N, C-alpha and C positions, 0 to 999 in steps of 0.2 A: 101639269108641273114641267118645263123642259129644264136635264141636271145640267148636264154642261157639252155645249157644241161650240166647234169650229169647225168656218171654210179650214179647208183648206188650199196649199199648195196647189190642185186647180180647179183655172177657172170652173161656178159655177157650182161647183162639190161642198155636199156638207163630212165633218167626218162625226164621227159621234162618241168621242170618250171619253170614258167613267162608268156608270153606273151601265150604263146605254151602249157601252159597244159594239154586245154584242152584235148589234144594226151594224155595225159598218164591220162587222164582222163576217157575217150571213151575205153580208152584201159584196164584198171581193172576196171569200168565198167561190158566192154566183157568178163573176166577173173572170174567175181561173179555172168553174167551167165544172167545182165538184155540186154543185150547188142549181138546182134552174136559175134563167136569169129575170136580176127582177125585177120587172114592169115602171117604164122611169116619166116621169111626171117634170112640167118646167112647169115654173112660175113664171106665167112673167106680170112685168110692166110698163110707166114709161123709161126710164132712164138705165133698169137695176140695180140702183143706189140706196133707192128707199122702200119700196114695201115688199121685191118679189124678193131682197135676202130674208126680209124678216117673214112671209109668206115662204119661204122654204124651211131657215128651221122650223114652224111649229108644221106646218100641213109632212115634213119627213118624223116627226118623233109621230102625229097621231096614222099617217099608215104603216111606220112600223120595218118588218125587213125582207118583206118582197117587193118593198119600190126604192128601184130608187131616184130621190125627187134631187131638181135640178132645177137654175133661174138666167134667164135671161131677158131682155131689154126694146124697146121695137124703135128708140133712139141710139142712133150711127153716131156719133155724135160722143155720148157717154162710155162704147165702150176706153178700158182697158182703166177705167176708174175705181180708186176704194170704194168703198159704203160709204151712204155716207156718212160723217160725225156720232147724228143725233140717230140713226139706225144703228151703227154698235153703242153708244152710247144704252139706248134705252133696254136693246137685247141683250148689253154686260148686265143690265142692271138684275138680268131674270138666271145671269146665269152663262148664259149664250152668247161667243165668240163672231163676232160680223166681221172684227179685224184685218183677215191675211181676204178674207175672199174684195175680186174680182169684177168688175161689172164686165156684162158680153153683145155682144149686139143678134138679136135674134135670125140677121141673116148671115150668119153665116154659119146656123145648127143644120144636121138637116133633118126639120119637124116630122118625117113621116118615124124619126127612131122615138117617137114620145108615141103612150097610146094618150096620154093627155094632158093637153095642159092649163091653166090655171091662168085665170086675168084676173091681173081688177080690174080692170072694166070694159066696156060696148067697145071705144078705140082701139084697146089693145088685141080685144080677137078679133074684130073682122080687120085687124091688117096684117092678126096670125094667122086668118084665113084667105087669104089673099094671098098668104105667101105658099101657101099648097098644103099645108093641118088639116086634116079632114076634118069640119066643121062637127059632127057628131062628140066626137070626145076635146071641144074647146071647154070649159065652163070661166062664166064667170062668177067672181068668187060673191057672194050677199045682191047677186044681181037686181030682184027685186024691191033691190031700195040704192040702190044707183054704184052698186063694185065697194071698191073700198080708197074709199076718199084720201089723194096725196094730202100729207101729210108737213111737205117739202116746207114750205114759207111758214109752216104754222108753229114753229121750235122745239123741242124734247116736248114740251106738254100733249106736240098733235100726232106725238108717235107713241105713246105713251099710248092717245086712242087709240090709236089706230093698232096698236097692239092688241091691245081690250077688246075689238073688234076682231079681230085675228081670229081671241083667243075663244071666242063666239062661234064666230065662223067657218073655221079650219075642219071643223068637226062632222061637222055633217058634207059638208067636200068628202072628208077621206072617206066617208060613209060610202057618199053619189061609189067612188071612184072604188069602190069597192065594190058594196052591192049589186052596181052597173056587169065588172067584168071590164074590158076594154075594149079600145072605141073599135078598134079595129084598123085598118092600113089603109 
């Protein structure tokens, strides 16, 4: 169960205040050079307004202090938008605040800085690889069942179903990431 999560002012970053503030503090310390650098993970969906911000919050909880989880989308036209109101509402029911999230386009990122890229579906994974990501480090969450379905047209109930699926899938994704180590650059 997520305690309290909020998306910080910087695009695609999650801040974890409250009882799990230690995660954010450790990552910030690592970034200042006092600890080893956190491994970076990127969650990707179509527009970075629905699934990937939710994936980011859930996966960060499972990966802990040694990882910094961010998110982006493959559709350039949706960059700069806030998270979908249904994503915000659904995650808010969990105590996770996505209201500060601003979507990013993967084309604006240096994909080589991410040890792992977790995609909502095969289409996004193929686009990420076409942009130069190391294929061995690209995962499709729930791939054996077609990925994470887009809840965009399904109302709040669809977003709740999406979150329930993420609750089932992200622990396995986290184990795969932590169990095999970085894919390399």
